[in-house]
PDB file of the backbone (N, CA, C, O) and the ligand in Angstrom, with CONECT records:
HET    FE2  A 101       1
ATOM      1  N   UNK A   1       4.124 -10.557  24.599  1.00  0.00           N
ATOM      2  CA  UNK A   1       4.499  -9.713  23.265  1.00  0.00           C
ATOM      3  C   UNK A   1       4.619 -10.658  22.153  1.00  0.00           C
ATOM      4  O   UNK A   1       5.116 -11.779  22.258  1.00  0.00           O
ATOM      5  N   UNK A   2       4.123 -10.131  21.048  1.00  0.00           N
ATOM      6  CA  UNK A   2       4.212 -11.063  19.839  1.00  0.00           C
ATOM      7  C   UNK A   2       5.129 -10.524  18.980  1.00  0.00           C
ATOM      8  O   UNK A   2       5.034  -9.345  18.637  1.00  0.00           O
ATOM      9  N   UNK A   3       6.110 -11.323  18.543  1.00  0.00           N
ATOM     10  CA  UNK A   3       7.164 -11.310  17.578  1.00  0.00           C
ATOM     11  C   UNK A   3       6.977 -12.287  16.492  1.00  0.00           C
ATOM     12  O   UNK A   3       7.629 -12.204  15.452  1.00  0.00           O
ATOM     13  N   UNK A   4       6.154 -13.159  16.692  1.00  0.00           N
ATOM     14  CA  UNK A   4       5.869 -14.024  15.721  1.00  0.00           C
ATOM     15  C   UNK A   4       4.305 -14.409  15.349  1.00  0.00           C
ATOM     16  O   UNK A   4       3.649 -14.510  16.386  1.00  0.00           O
ATOM     17  N   UNK A   5       3.706 -14.595  14.431  1.00  0.00           N
ATOM     18  CA  UNK A   5       2.147 -14.853  14.350  1.00  0.00           C
ATOM     19  C   UNK A   5       2.061 -16.267  15.081  1.00  0.00           C
ATOM     20  O   UNK A   5       2.704 -17.251  14.715  1.00  0.00           O
ATOM     21  N   UNK A   6       1.217 -16.240  16.116  1.00  0.00           N
ATOM     22  CA  UNK A   6       0.971 -17.502  16.976  1.00  0.00           C
ATOM     23  C   UNK A   6       0.015 -18.596  16.372  1.00  0.00           C
ATOM     24  O   UNK A   6      -0.814 -19.218  17.036  1.00  0.00           O
ATOM     25  N   UNK A   7       0.243 -18.748  15.015  1.00  0.00           N
ATOM     26  CA  UNK A   7      -0.623 -19.766  14.344  1.00  0.00           C
ATOM     27  C   UNK A   7      -0.095 -20.296  12.896  1.00  0.00           C
ATOM     28  O   UNK A   7       0.512 -19.542  12.136  1.00  0.00           O
ATOM     29  N   UNK A   8      -0.321 -21.386  12.642  1.00  0.00           N
ATOM     30  CA  UNK A   8       0.093 -21.766  11.262  1.00  0.00           C
ATOM     31  C   UNK A   8      -0.909 -21.657  10.357  1.00  0.00           C
ATOM     32  O   UNK A   8      -1.959 -22.281  10.509  1.00  0.00           O
ATOM     33  N   UNK A   9      -0.668 -20.766   9.206  1.00  0.00           N
ATOM     34  CA  UNK A   9      -1.888 -20.809   8.343  1.00  0.00           C
ATOM     35  C   UNK A   9      -2.285 -21.921   7.653  1.00  0.00           C
ATOM     36  O   UNK A   9      -3.338 -21.900   7.016  1.00  0.00           O
ATOM     37  N   UNK A  10      -1.620 -22.844   7.691  1.00  0.00           N
ATOM     38  CA  UNK A  10      -1.972 -24.156   7.245  1.00  0.00           C
ATOM     39  C   UNK A  10      -2.924 -24.829   8.019  1.00  0.00           C
ATOM     40  O   UNK A  10      -3.683 -25.611   7.446  1.00  0.00           O
ATOM     41  N   UNK A  11      -3.009 -24.657   9.216  1.00  0.00           N
ATOM     42  CA  UNK A  11      -3.998 -25.144  10.251  1.00  0.00           C
ATOM     43  C   UNK A  11      -5.278 -24.453  10.166  1.00  0.00           C
ATOM     44  O   UNK A  11      -6.245 -24.934  10.756  1.00  0.00           O
ATOM     45  N   UNK A  12      -5.383 -23.427   9.527  1.00  0.00           N
ATOM     46  CA  UNK A  12      -6.699 -22.543   9.693  1.00  0.00           C
ATOM     47  C   UNK A  12      -7.464 -22.439   8.277  1.00  0.00           C
ATOM     48  O   UNK A  12      -6.941 -22.175   7.195  1.00  0.00           O
ATOM     49  N   UNK A  13      -8.841 -22.711   8.537  1.00  0.00           N
ATOM     50  CA  UNK A  13      -9.456 -22.745   7.178  1.00  0.00           C
ATOM     51  C   UNK A  13      -9.490 -21.381   6.394  1.00  0.00           C
ATOM     52  O   UNK A  13      -9.669 -20.328   7.005  1.00  0.00           O
ATOM     53  N   UNK A  14      -9.311 -21.419   5.001  1.00  0.00           N
ATOM     54  CA  UNK A  14      -9.059 -20.283   4.138  1.00  0.00           C
ATOM     55  C   UNK A  14      -9.845 -19.034   4.618  1.00  0.00           C
ATOM     56  O   UNK A  14      -9.329 -17.921   4.727  1.00  0.00           O
ATOM     57  N   UNK A  15     -11.175 -19.329   4.900  1.00  0.00           N
ATOM     58  CA  UNK A  15     -12.060 -18.321   5.057  1.00  0.00           C
ATOM     59  C   UNK A  15     -11.877 -17.683   6.531  1.00  0.00           C
ATOM     60  O   UNK A  15     -12.476 -16.664   6.874  1.00  0.00           O
ATOM     61  N   UNK A  16     -11.065 -18.330   7.292  1.00  0.00           N
ATOM     62  CA  UNK A  16     -10.851 -17.764   8.812  1.00  0.00           C
ATOM     63  C   UNK A  16      -9.582 -17.159   8.871  1.00  0.00           C
ATOM     64  O   UNK A  16      -9.284 -16.725   9.984  1.00  0.00           O
ATOM     65  N   UNK A  17      -8.692 -17.004   7.906  1.00  0.00           N
ATOM     66  CA  UNK A  17      -7.229 -16.641   7.982  1.00  0.00           C
ATOM     67  C   UNK A  17      -7.435 -14.999   8.348  1.00  0.00           C
ATOM     68  O   UNK A  17      -6.900 -14.521   9.348  1.00  0.00           O
ATOM     69  N   UNK A  18      -8.116 -14.336   7.597  1.00  0.00           N
ATOM     70  CA  UNK A  18      -8.157 -12.766   7.880  1.00  0.00           C
ATOM     71  C   UNK A  18      -8.698 -12.458   9.224  1.00  0.00           C
ATOM     72  O   UNK A  18      -8.205 -11.560   9.906  1.00  0.00           O
ATOM     73  N   UNK A  19      -9.666 -13.154   9.612  1.00  0.00           N
ATOM     74  CA  UNK A  19     -10.250 -12.911  11.059  1.00  0.00           C
ATOM     75  C   UNK A  19      -9.037 -13.285  12.054  1.00  0.00           C
ATOM     76  O   UNK A  19      -8.702 -12.469  12.913  1.00  0.00           O
ATOM     77  N   UNK A  20      -8.477 -14.349  11.948  1.00  0.00           N
ATOM     78  CA  UNK A  20      -7.352 -14.548  12.834  1.00  0.00           C
ATOM     79  C   UNK A  20      -6.139 -13.823  12.866  1.00  0.00           C
ATOM     80  O   UNK A  20      -5.486 -13.724  13.905  1.00  0.00           O
ATOM     81  N   UNK A  21      -5.755 -13.250  11.669  1.00  0.00           N
ATOM     82  CA  UNK A  21      -4.827 -12.130  11.587  1.00  0.00           C
ATOM     83  C   UNK A  21      -5.261 -10.811  12.276  1.00  0.00           C
ATOM     84  O   UNK A  21      -4.487 -10.138  12.958  1.00  0.00           O
ATOM     85  N   UNK A  22      -6.606 -10.480  12.039  1.00  0.00           N
ATOM     86  CA  UNK A  22      -6.983  -9.299  12.891  1.00  0.00           C
ATOM     87  C   UNK A  22      -7.141  -9.505  14.415  1.00  0.00           C
ATOM     88  O   UNK A  22      -6.977  -8.588  15.220  1.00  0.00           O
ATOM     89  N   UNK A  23      -7.443 -10.660  14.729  1.00  0.00           N
ATOM     90  CA  UNK A  23      -7.413 -10.905  16.251  1.00  0.00           C
ATOM     91  C   UNK A  23      -6.211 -10.936  16.880  1.00  0.00           C
ATOM     92  O   UNK A  23      -6.097 -10.606  18.060  1.00  0.00           O
ATOM     93  N   UNK A  24      -5.008 -11.417  15.992  1.00  0.00           N
ATOM     94  CA  UNK A  24      -3.811 -11.327  16.507  1.00  0.00           C
ATOM     95  C   UNK A  24      -3.287  -9.924  16.612  1.00  0.00           C
ATOM     96  O   UNK A  24      -2.584  -9.556  17.553  1.00  0.00           O
ATOM     97  N   UNK A  25      -3.668  -9.119  15.571  1.00  0.00           N
ATOM     98  CA  UNK A  25      -3.340  -7.714  15.514  1.00  0.00           C
ATOM     99  C   UNK A  25      -3.923  -6.954  16.760  1.00  0.00           C
ATOM    100  O   UNK A  25      -3.233  -6.176  17.419  1.00  0.00           O
ATOM    101  N   UNK A  26      -5.095  -7.200  17.009  1.00  0.00           N
ATOM    102  CA  UNK A  26      -5.776  -6.484  18.071  1.00  0.00           C
ATOM    103  C   UNK A  26      -5.119  -6.891  19.360  1.00  0.00           C
ATOM    104  O   UNK A  26      -4.829  -6.006  20.165  1.00  0.00           O
ATOM    105  N   UNK A  27      -4.820  -8.325  19.667  1.00  0.00           N
ATOM    106  CA  UNK A  27      -3.976  -8.508  20.867  1.00  0.00           C
ATOM    107  C   UNK A  27      -2.780  -7.998  20.920  1.00  0.00           C
ATOM    108  O   UNK A  27      -2.293  -7.718  22.015  1.00  0.00           O
ATOM    109  N   UNK A  28      -2.150  -7.805  19.845  1.00  0.00           N
ATOM    110  CA  UNK A  28      -0.696  -7.257  19.903  1.00  0.00           C
ATOM    111  C   UNK A  28      -0.879  -5.794  20.317  1.00  0.00           C
ATOM    112  O   UNK A  28      -0.021  -5.270  21.028  1.00  0.00           O
ATOM    113  N   UNK A  29      -2.048  -5.048  19.873  1.00  0.00           N
ATOM    114  CA  UNK A  29      -2.106  -3.482  20.309  1.00  0.00           C
ATOM    115  C   UNK A  29      -2.581  -3.393  21.642  1.00  0.00           C
ATOM    116  O   UNK A  29      -2.235  -2.444  22.346  1.00  0.00           O
ATOM    117  N   UNK A  30      -3.411  -4.369  22.106  1.00  0.00           N
ATOM    118  CA  UNK A  30      -3.505  -4.389  23.558  1.00  0.00           C
ATOM    119  C   UNK A  30      -2.243  -4.633  24.428  1.00  0.00           C
ATOM    120  O   UNK A  30      -2.075  -3.978  25.457  1.00  0.00           O
ATOM    121  N   UNK A  31      -1.417  -5.507  24.047  1.00  0.00           N
ATOM    122  CA  UNK A  31      -0.154  -5.865  24.533  1.00  0.00           C
ATOM    123  C   UNK A  31       0.652  -4.639  24.621  1.00  0.00           C
ATOM    124  O   UNK A  31       1.281  -4.359  25.641  1.00  0.00           O
ATOM    125  N   UNK A  32       0.642  -3.784  23.394  1.00  0.00           N
ATOM    126  CA  UNK A  32       1.439  -2.707  23.525  1.00  0.00           C
ATOM    127  C   UNK A  32       0.960  -1.678  24.227  1.00  0.00           C
ATOM    128  O   UNK A  32       1.795  -0.991  24.817  1.00  0.00           O
ATOM    129  N   UNK A  33      -0.257  -1.372  24.325  1.00  0.00           N
ATOM    130  CA  UNK A  33      -0.921  -0.285  25.263  1.00  0.00           C
ATOM    131  C   UNK A  33      -0.390  -0.829  26.764  1.00  0.00           C
ATOM    132  O   UNK A  33       0.202   0.040  27.404  1.00  0.00           O
ATOM    133  N   UNK A  34      -0.495  -1.930  27.316  1.00  0.00           N
ATOM    134  CA  UNK A  34      -0.020  -2.230  28.394  1.00  0.00           C
ATOM    135  C   UNK A  34       1.343  -1.930  28.644  1.00  0.00           C
ATOM    136  O   UNK A  34       1.691  -1.202  29.574  1.00  0.00           O
ATOM    137  N   UNK A  35       2.250  -2.550  27.721  1.00  0.00           N
ATOM    138  CA  UNK A  35       3.707  -2.360  27.922  1.00  0.00           C
ATOM    139  C   UNK A  35       3.854  -0.703  28.056  1.00  0.00           C
ATOM    140  O   UNK A  35       4.430  -0.236  29.039  1.00  0.00           O
ATOM    141  N   UNK A  36       3.336   0.112  27.077  1.00  0.00           N
ATOM    142  CA  UNK A  36       3.732   1.506  27.110  1.00  0.00           C
ATOM    143  C   UNK A  36       3.221   2.231  28.364  1.00  0.00           C
ATOM    144  O   UNK A  36       3.936   3.063  28.922  1.00  0.00           O
ATOM    145  N   UNK A  37       1.977   1.925  28.820  1.00  0.00           N
ATOM    146  CA  UNK A  37       1.597   2.392  29.955  1.00  0.00           C
ATOM    147  C   UNK A  37       2.350   1.997  31.323  1.00  0.00           C
ATOM    148  O   UNK A  37       2.364   2.709  32.327  1.00  0.00           O
ATOM    149  N   UNK A  38       2.958   0.770  31.196  1.00  0.00           N
ATOM    150  CA  UNK A  38       3.911   0.405  32.256  1.00  0.00           C
ATOM    151  C   UNK A  38       5.236   1.175  32.230  1.00  0.00           C
ATOM    152  O   UNK A  38       5.749   1.692  33.222  1.00  0.00           O
ATOM    153  N   UNK A  39       5.751   1.194  30.944  1.00  0.00           N
ATOM    154  CA  UNK A  39       6.978   2.071  30.634  1.00  0.00           C
ATOM    155  C   UNK A  39       6.853   3.372  31.177  1.00  0.00           C
ATOM    156  O   UNK A  39       7.717   3.796  31.944  1.00  0.00           O
ATOM    157  N   UNK A  40       5.683   4.177  30.800  1.00  0.00           N
ATOM    158  CA  UNK A  40       5.443   5.512  31.423  1.00  0.00           C
ATOM    159  C   UNK A  40       5.341   5.416  32.872  1.00  0.00           C
ATOM    160  O   UNK A  40       5.884   6.293  33.543  1.00  0.00           O
ATOM    161  N   UNK A  41       4.734   4.490  33.427  1.00  0.00           N
ATOM    162  CA  UNK A  41       4.624   4.486  34.919  1.00  0.00           C
ATOM    163  C   UNK A  41       6.064   4.342  35.689  1.00  0.00           C
ATOM    164  O   UNK A  41       6.331   4.822  36.791  1.00  0.00           O
ATOM    165  N   UNK A  42       6.811   3.675  34.966  1.00  0.00           N
ATOM    166  CA  UNK A  42       8.261   3.623  35.737  1.00  0.00           C
ATOM    167  C   UNK A  42       9.318   4.493  35.260  1.00  0.00           C
ATOM    168  O   UNK A  42      10.436   4.509  35.775  1.00  0.00           O
ATOM    169  N   UNK A  43       8.947   5.273  34.201  1.00  0.00           N
ATOM    170  CA  UNK A  43       9.735   6.349  33.840  1.00  0.00           C
ATOM    171  C   UNK A  43       9.800   7.597  34.885  1.00  0.00           C
ATOM    172  O   UNK A  43       8.768   8.080  35.350  1.00  0.00           O
ATOM    173  N   UNK A  44      10.967   8.029  35.182  1.00  0.00           N
ATOM    174  CA  UNK A  44      11.062   8.996  36.267  1.00  0.00           C
ATOM    175  C   UNK A  44      11.328  10.482  35.497  1.00  0.00           C
ATOM    176  O   UNK A  44      11.548  11.549  36.069  1.00  0.00           O
ATOM    177  N   UNK A  45      11.249  10.255  34.072  1.00  0.00           N
ATOM    178  CA  UNK A  45      11.618  11.490  33.174  1.00  0.00           C
ATOM    179  C   UNK A  45      10.308  11.741  32.806  1.00  0.00           C
ATOM    180  O   UNK A  45       9.603  10.793  32.462  1.00  0.00           O
ATOM    181  N   UNK A  46       9.774  13.122  32.828  1.00  0.00           N
ATOM    182  CA  UNK A  46       8.391  13.594  32.513  1.00  0.00           C
ATOM    183  C   UNK A  46       8.385  13.472  30.926  1.00  0.00           C
ATOM    184  O   UNK A  46       7.407  12.932  30.409  1.00  0.00           O
ATOM    185  N   UNK A  47       9.371  13.921  30.158  1.00  0.00           N
ATOM    186  CA  UNK A  47       9.256  13.868  28.628  1.00  0.00           C
ATOM    187  C   UNK A  47       9.139  12.429  28.162  1.00  0.00           C
ATOM    188  O   UNK A  47       8.374  12.124  27.247  1.00  0.00           O
ATOM    189  N   UNK A  48       9.884  11.565  28.780  1.00  0.00           N
ATOM    190  CA  UNK A  48       9.751  10.138  28.196  1.00  0.00           C
ATOM    191  C   UNK A  48       8.489   9.515  28.800  1.00  0.00           C
ATOM    192  O   UNK A  48       8.013   8.639  28.077  1.00  0.00           O
ATOM    193  N   UNK A  49       7.851   9.731  29.896  1.00  0.00           N
ATOM    194  CA  UNK A  49       6.574   9.475  30.368  1.00  0.00           C
ATOM    195  C   UNK A  49       5.543   9.909  29.372  1.00  0.00           C
ATOM    196  O   UNK A  49       4.722   9.158  28.844  1.00  0.00           O
ATOM    197  N   UNK A  50       5.679  11.307  29.150  1.00  0.00           N
ATOM    198  CA  UNK A  50       4.734  11.965  27.996  1.00  0.00           C
ATOM    199  C   UNK A  50       4.560  11.112  26.883  1.00  0.00           C
ATOM    200  O   UNK A  50       3.488  10.666  26.474  1.00  0.00           O
ATOM    201  N   UNK A  51       5.702  10.915  26.418  1.00  0.00           N
ATOM    202  CA  UNK A  51       5.720  10.256  24.944  1.00  0.00           C
ATOM    203  C   UNK A  51       4.982   8.791  25.017  1.00  0.00           C
ATOM    204  O   UNK A  51       4.162   8.401  24.185  1.00  0.00           O
ATOM    205  N   UNK A  52       5.436   8.028  26.201  1.00  0.00           N
ATOM    206  CA  UNK A  52       4.838   6.577  26.171  1.00  0.00           C
ATOM    207  C   UNK A  52       3.482   6.739  26.325  1.00  0.00           C
ATOM    208  O   UNK A  52       2.697   5.955  25.794  1.00  0.00           O
ATOM    209  N   UNK A  53       3.041   7.877  27.141  1.00  0.00           N
ATOM    210  CA  UNK A  53       1.423   7.891  27.246  1.00  0.00           C
ATOM    211  C   UNK A  53       0.689   8.258  26.131  1.00  0.00           C
ATOM    212  O   UNK A  53      -0.472   7.901  25.934  1.00  0.00           O
ATOM    213  N   UNK A  54       1.474   9.105  25.253  1.00  0.00           N
ATOM    214  CA  UNK A  54       0.879   9.563  23.914  1.00  0.00           C
ATOM    215  C   UNK A  54       0.807   8.249  22.951  1.00  0.00           C
ATOM    216  O   UNK A  54      -0.223   8.052  22.305  1.00  0.00           O
ATOM    217  N   UNK A  55       1.872   7.384  22.864  1.00  0.00           N
ATOM    218  CA  UNK A  55       1.896   6.419  22.166  1.00  0.00           C
ATOM    219  C   UNK A  55       0.961   5.094  22.508  1.00  0.00           C
ATOM    220  O   UNK A  55       0.494   4.254  21.738  1.00  0.00           O
ATOM    221  N   UNK A  56       0.866   5.211  23.872  1.00  0.00           N
ATOM    222  CA  UNK A  56      -0.245   4.288  24.376  1.00  0.00           C
ATOM    223  C   UNK A  56      -1.649   4.364  23.963  1.00  0.00           C
ATOM    224  O   UNK A  56      -2.443   3.446  23.756  1.00  0.00           O
ATOM    225  N   UNK A  57      -1.839   5.906  23.866  1.00  0.00           N
ATOM    226  CA  UNK A  57      -3.123   6.439  23.222  1.00  0.00           C
ATOM    227  C   UNK A  57      -3.359   6.185  21.880  1.00  0.00           C
ATOM    228  O   UNK A  57      -4.489   5.894  21.488  1.00  0.00           O
ATOM    229  N   UNK A  58      -2.317   6.273  21.065  1.00  0.00           N
ATOM    230  CA  UNK A  58      -2.451   5.842  19.686  1.00  0.00           C
ATOM    231  C   UNK A  58      -2.705   4.514  19.354  1.00  0.00           C
ATOM    232  O   UNK A  58      -3.347   4.158  18.366  1.00  0.00           O
ATOM    233  N   UNK A  59      -2.106   3.651  20.334  1.00  0.00           N
ATOM    234  CA  UNK A  59      -2.263   2.294  20.133  1.00  0.00           C
ATOM    235  C   UNK A  59      -3.854   1.675  20.175  1.00  0.00           C
ATOM    236  O   UNK A  59      -4.377   0.748  19.557  1.00  0.00           O
ATOM    237  N   UNK A  60      -4.384   2.650  21.219  1.00  0.00           N
ATOM    238  CA  UNK A  60      -5.681   2.367  21.268  1.00  0.00           C
ATOM    239  C   UNK A  60      -6.794   2.728  20.134  1.00  0.00           C
ATOM    240  O   UNK A  60      -7.893   2.190  20.002  1.00  0.00           O
ATOM    241  N   UNK A  61      -6.251   3.740  19.376  1.00  0.00           N
ATOM    242  CA  UNK A  61      -6.798   3.951  18.030  1.00  0.00           C
ATOM    243  C   UNK A  61      -6.639   2.866  16.956  1.00  0.00           C
ATOM    244  O   UNK A  61      -7.471   2.540  16.109  1.00  0.00           O
ATOM    245  N   UNK A  62      -5.190   2.282  17.188  1.00  0.00           N
ATOM    246  CA  UNK A  62      -5.218   0.964  16.351  1.00  0.00           C
ATOM    247  C   UNK A  62      -6.014  -0.105  16.663  1.00  0.00           C
ATOM    248  O   UNK A  62      -6.282  -0.912  15.773  1.00  0.00           O
ATOM    249  N   UNK A  63      -6.506  -0.276  17.950  1.00  0.00           N
ATOM    250  CA  UNK A  63      -7.269  -1.341  18.370  1.00  0.00           C
ATOM    251  C   UNK A  63      -8.582  -1.040  17.451  1.00  0.00           C
ATOM    252  O   UNK A  63      -9.147  -1.833  16.698  1.00  0.00           O
ATOM    253  N   UNK A  64      -8.880   0.172  17.689  1.00  0.00           N
ATOM    254  CA  UNK A  64     -10.230   0.441  16.903  1.00  0.00           C
ATOM    255  C   UNK A  64     -10.348   0.329  15.408  1.00  0.00           C
ATOM    256  O   UNK A  64     -11.402   0.098  14.816  1.00  0.00           O
ATOM    257  N   UNK A  65      -9.050   0.532  14.792  1.00  0.00           N
ATOM    258  CA  UNK A  65      -8.985   0.261  13.517  1.00  0.00           C
ATOM    259  C   UNK A  65      -9.157  -1.313  12.847  1.00  0.00           C
ATOM    260  O   UNK A  65      -9.695  -1.718  11.816  1.00  0.00           O
ATOM    261  N   UNK A  66      -8.475  -1.939  13.887  1.00  0.00           N
ATOM    262  CA  UNK A  66      -8.413  -3.543  13.676  1.00  0.00           C
ATOM    263  C   UNK A  66      -9.840  -4.091  13.975  1.00  0.00           C
ATOM    264  O   UNK A  66     -10.375  -4.961  13.288  1.00  0.00           O
ATOM    265  N   UNK A  67     -10.345  -3.568  14.943  1.00  0.00           N
ATOM    266  CA  UNK A  67     -11.690  -4.112  15.585  1.00  0.00           C
ATOM    267  C   UNK A  67     -12.661  -3.807  14.415  1.00  0.00           C
ATOM    268  O   UNK A  67     -13.490  -4.641  14.051  1.00  0.00           O
ATOM    269  N   UNK A  68     -12.538  -2.613  13.850  1.00  0.00           N
ATOM    270  CA  UNK A  68     -13.482  -2.230  12.792  1.00  0.00           C
ATOM    271  C   UNK A  68     -13.411  -3.256  11.513  1.00  0.00           C
ATOM    272  O   UNK A  68     -14.413  -3.625  10.900  1.00  0.00           O
ATOM    273  N   UNK A  69     -12.308  -3.587  11.261  1.00  0.00           N
ATOM    274  CA  UNK A  69     -12.017  -4.586  10.120  1.00  0.00           C
ATOM    275  C   UNK A  69     -12.591  -5.894  10.571  1.00  0.00           C
ATOM    276  O   UNK A  69     -13.445  -6.498   9.921  1.00  0.00           O
ATOM    277  N   UNK A  70     -12.082  -6.318  11.729  1.00  0.00           N
ATOM    278  CA  UNK A  70     -12.730  -7.676  12.403  1.00  0.00           C
ATOM    279  C   UNK A  70     -14.292  -7.651  12.260  1.00  0.00           C
ATOM    280  O   UNK A  70     -14.872  -8.611  11.751  1.00  0.00           O
ATOM    281  N   UNK A  71     -14.914  -6.639  12.675  1.00  0.00           N
ATOM    282  CA  UNK A  71     -16.318  -6.724  12.662  1.00  0.00           C
ATOM    283  C   UNK A  71     -16.859  -6.582  11.280  1.00  0.00           C
ATOM    284  O   UNK A  71     -18.065  -6.750  11.101  1.00  0.00           O
ATOM    285  N   UNK A  72     -16.068  -6.288  10.291  1.00  0.00           N
ATOM    286  CA  UNK A  72     -16.801  -6.593   8.858  1.00  0.00           C
ATOM    287  C   UNK A  72     -16.537  -7.923   8.363  1.00  0.00           C
ATOM    288  O   UNK A  72     -17.106  -8.305   7.340  1.00  0.00           O
ATOM    289  N   UNK A  73     -15.708  -8.684   9.002  1.00  0.00           N
ATOM    290  CA  UNK A  73     -15.414 -10.073   8.802  1.00  0.00           C
ATOM    291  C   UNK A  73     -16.238 -10.873   9.458  1.00  0.00           C
ATOM    292  O   UNK A  73     -16.851 -11.782   8.898  1.00  0.00           O
ATOM    293  N   UNK A  74     -16.321 -10.627  10.605  1.00  0.00           N
ATOM    294  CA  UNK A  74     -17.052 -11.645  11.755  1.00  0.00           C
ATOM    295  C   UNK A  74     -18.220 -10.946  12.261  1.00  0.00           C
ATOM    296  O   UNK A  74     -18.208 -10.110  13.164  1.00  0.00           O
ATOM    297  N   UNK A  75     -19.338 -11.396  11.541  1.00  0.00           N
ATOM    298  CA  UNK A  75     -20.618 -10.886  12.124  1.00  0.00           C
ATOM    299  C   UNK A  75     -21.075 -11.419  13.500  1.00  0.00           C
ATOM    300  O   UNK A  75     -21.698 -10.640  14.221  1.00  0.00           O
ATOM    301  N   UNK A  76     -20.859 -12.506  13.873  1.00  0.00           N
ATOM    302  CA  UNK A  76     -21.004 -13.220  14.961  1.00  0.00           C
ATOM    303  C   UNK A  76     -20.290 -12.372  16.207  1.00  0.00           C
ATOM    304  O   UNK A  76     -20.781 -12.380  17.336  1.00  0.00           O
ATOM    305  N   UNK A  77     -19.237 -11.736  15.919  1.00  0.00           N
ATOM    306  CA  UNK A  77     -18.496 -10.845  16.959  1.00  0.00           C
ATOM    307  C   UNK A  77     -19.423  -9.728  17.271  1.00  0.00           C
ATOM    308  O   UNK A  77     -19.642  -9.404  18.438  1.00  0.00           O
ATOM    309  N   UNK A  78     -19.985  -9.118  16.239  1.00  0.00           N
ATOM    310  CA  UNK A  78     -20.961  -7.995  16.689  1.00  0.00           C
ATOM    311  C   UNK A  78     -21.861  -8.418  17.799  1.00  0.00           C
ATOM    312  O   UNK A  78     -21.955  -7.901  18.913  1.00  0.00           O
ATOM    313  N   UNK A  79     -22.498  -9.426  17.324  1.00  0.00           N
ATOM    314  CA  UNK A  79     -23.725  -9.967  18.235  1.00  0.00           C
ATOM    315  C   UNK A  79     -23.048 -10.205  19.546  1.00  0.00           C
ATOM    316  O   UNK A  79     -23.625  -9.772  20.543  1.00  0.00           O
ATOM    317  N   UNK A  80     -22.033 -10.762  19.679  1.00  0.00           N
ATOM    318  CA  UNK A  80     -21.294 -11.285  20.947  1.00  0.00           C
ATOM    319  C   UNK A  80     -20.995  -9.874  21.728  1.00  0.00           C
ATOM    320  O   UNK A  80     -21.359  -9.824  22.903  1.00  0.00           O
ATOM    321  N   UNK A  81     -20.501  -8.985  21.286  1.00  0.00           N
ATOM    322  CA  UNK A  81     -19.970  -7.757  21.798  1.00  0.00           C
ATOM    323  C   UNK A  81     -21.419  -6.910  22.334  1.00  0.00           C
ATOM    324  O   UNK A  81     -21.469  -6.199  23.337  1.00  0.00           O
ATOM    325  N   UNK A  82     -22.304  -7.129  21.599  1.00  0.00           N
ATOM    326  CA  UNK A  82     -23.630  -6.386  22.032  1.00  0.00           C
ATOM    327  C   UNK A  82     -24.131  -7.327  23.425  1.00  0.00           C
ATOM    328  O   UNK A  82     -24.507  -6.834  24.489  1.00  0.00           O
ATOM    329  N   UNK A  83     -24.035  -8.723  23.134  1.00  0.00           N
ATOM    330  CA  UNK A  83     -24.430  -9.633  24.361  1.00  0.00           C
ATOM    331  C   UNK A  83     -23.701  -9.371  25.636  1.00  0.00           C
ATOM    332  O   UNK A  83     -24.269  -9.361  26.728  1.00  0.00           O
ATOM    333  N   UNK A  84     -22.304  -9.138  25.449  1.00  0.00           N
ATOM    334  CA  UNK A  84     -21.493  -9.041  26.532  1.00  0.00           C
ATOM    335  C   UNK A  84     -21.789  -7.552  27.279  1.00  0.00           C
ATOM    336  O   UNK A  84     -21.720  -7.451  28.504  1.00  0.00           O
ATOM    337  N   UNK A  85     -22.120  -6.427  26.418  1.00  0.00           N
ATOM    338  CA  UNK A  85     -22.452  -5.211  26.973  1.00  0.00           C
ATOM    339  C   UNK A  85     -23.716  -5.437  27.827  1.00  0.00           C
ATOM    340  O   UNK A  85     -23.765  -5.114  29.014  1.00  0.00           O
ATOM    341  N   UNK A  86     -24.707  -5.993  27.175  1.00  0.00           N
ATOM    342  CA  UNK A  86     -25.979  -6.132  27.752  1.00  0.00           C
ATOM    343  C   UNK A  86     -26.057  -6.917  29.091  1.00  0.00           C
ATOM    344  O   UNK A  86     -26.742  -6.514  30.031  1.00  0.00           O
ATOM    345  N   UNK A  87     -25.300  -8.089  29.132  1.00  0.00           N
ATOM    346  CA  UNK A  87     -25.003  -8.691  30.545  1.00  0.00           C
ATOM    347  C   UNK A  87     -24.334  -7.885  31.485  1.00  0.00           C
ATOM    348  O   UNK A  87     -24.797  -7.939  32.624  1.00  0.00           O
ATOM    349  N   UNK A  88     -23.310  -7.113  31.292  1.00  0.00           N
ATOM    350  CA  UNK A  88     -22.698  -6.182  32.233  1.00  0.00           C
ATOM    351  C   UNK A  88     -23.658  -5.202  32.648  1.00  0.00           C
ATOM    352  O   UNK A  88     -23.735  -4.935  33.847  1.00  0.00           O
ATOM    353  N   UNK A  89     -24.450  -4.591  31.758  1.00  0.00           N
ATOM    354  CA  UNK A  89     -25.372  -3.601  31.858  1.00  0.00           C
ATOM    355  C   UNK A  89     -26.381  -4.143  32.945  1.00  0.00           C
ATOM    356  O   UNK A  89     -26.680  -3.444  33.913  1.00  0.00           O
ATOM    357  N   UNK A  90     -26.893  -5.401  32.759  1.00  0.00           N
ATOM    358  CA  UNK A  90     -27.808  -5.987  33.594  1.00  0.00           C
ATOM    359  C   UNK A  90     -27.254  -6.362  35.069  1.00  0.00           C
ATOM    360  O   UNK A  90     -27.917  -6.168  36.087  1.00  0.00           O
ATOM    361  N   UNK A  91     -26.161  -6.834  35.057  1.00  0.00           N
ATOM    362  CA  UNK A  91     -25.547  -7.228  36.274  1.00  0.00           C
ATOM    363  C   UNK A  91     -25.208  -5.949  37.109  1.00  0.00           C
ATOM    364  O   UNK A  91     -25.276  -6.030  38.335  1.00  0.00           O
ATOM    365  N   UNK A  92     -24.905  -4.962  36.609  1.00  0.00           N
ATOM    366  CA  UNK A  92     -24.564  -3.536  37.371  1.00  0.00           C
ATOM    367  C   UNK A  92     -25.725  -2.608  37.390  1.00  0.00           C
ATOM    368  O   UNK A  92     -25.541  -1.453  37.773  1.00  0.00           O
ATOM    369  N   UNK A  93     -26.842  -2.983  37.032  1.00  0.00           N
ATOM    370  CA  UNK A  93     -27.994  -2.085  37.068  1.00  0.00           C
ATOM    371  C   UNK A  93     -28.347  -1.855  38.412  1.00  0.00           C
ATOM    372  O   UNK A  93     -29.298  -1.122  38.684  1.00  0.00           O
TER     373      UNK A  93
HETATM  374 FE   FE2 A 101      -0.178   0.049  16.941  1.00  0.00          FE2+
END
């Protein structure tokens, strides 16, 4: 879980700061999804479980928002995402 930004801005090139911020935000959202899904799984109250599952789902939308911003900033990531998908498709064909 992230309660602090895991880098010092002074150590990052100015043109890379936004990309790093967005990557941290995406990682935090994935962490939140994992946490809320685990909390839902261990809850024996259906009302609490339902809300955690709903919030976990909302966090997936947040991943999409931050990823959309990151892909506007990091064109190499677009190519790498496509490359990764292609590799998996070929391996599992
Ligand atoms: Fe979120």
